[in-house]
Each structure stands twice: as structure tokens, then as C-alpha cells.
C-alpha positions, 0 to 999 in steps of 0.5 A: 718300065716292066719287071719280069716275074721271077720264081720257080716254075716246075718243068712241064715234063715233071708235071706230065710224069707226075700226072702219069704216075697218079693216073696209074695209081688211080687206075690200079686202085679202081681195078681192085674194086671194079673188075671191069669198066662196065661194073665200074661205070654202073657203080660210079657214073650215077654217083659221080655224075660224069659220062662213061668216056671220062670213067673209061679214061680214069679206069685205063689210066689215060686221064686223072680225075679233077680234085672234086671228082677224085673226092667223090671217087674216093667215097665210092672206092675204098682202094682209091681212098687208100691210094689217095691217103698213101699219096698224101702221106707220100709213103708206101705200104711199108711205111717208109717215106718215098718220093713218087718221082724216084719210081715213076710207073 
């Protein structure tokens, strides 16, 4: 006799929307510190040890960094670091609690 696994699973559409939101935040933060992708690549690629195409995807907001790469990126970019803290605290710059899914980008 087999048992079904029960539990709540987040719908993939929720995760996709959340990932797009995070990608937009990271992209925006990178653009604050690095005006163009060439400057970003020159500053970050050697330190993060990733290829330029991956950096372009982060910079353009099409992908998000993995956890370990996000930590390295936050060390290099003060704006990314601040964005991560804001996402962790789940608050905007005014200090009011917000739900990032209420205002997806």
C-alpha cells in the first residue's frame, strides 16, 4: 500500500513571479553601481568567477544569481547588498512592511 505525500506546494506561477521580481531588484541594484555591462563585467567577473554571459543575464534581469553568487555579488556591490537586506527584512525604504508579491515588477 502506498501513501500519497501531502503538503502544500507553492504554485510554479507564484515562484516564477517572485523570481522575476527578485531579478528586477538585483538588476536595478547592479545598474546603480555599474553604469553599463562592460564596467560591471570588468569589476565583477574576476571576483565572482563566472562568465560574462551569466553577468549579462543578471544585469539585464533575465536570471537571478544562485545563493552563493548572490553573496559574492553583494560583497562587491553596495546597492545589491542593500537590496538583499531590504528583501530579507521585507520592507521598503520607508520602513513599512510590504509584501513583494503585492507589487510585482
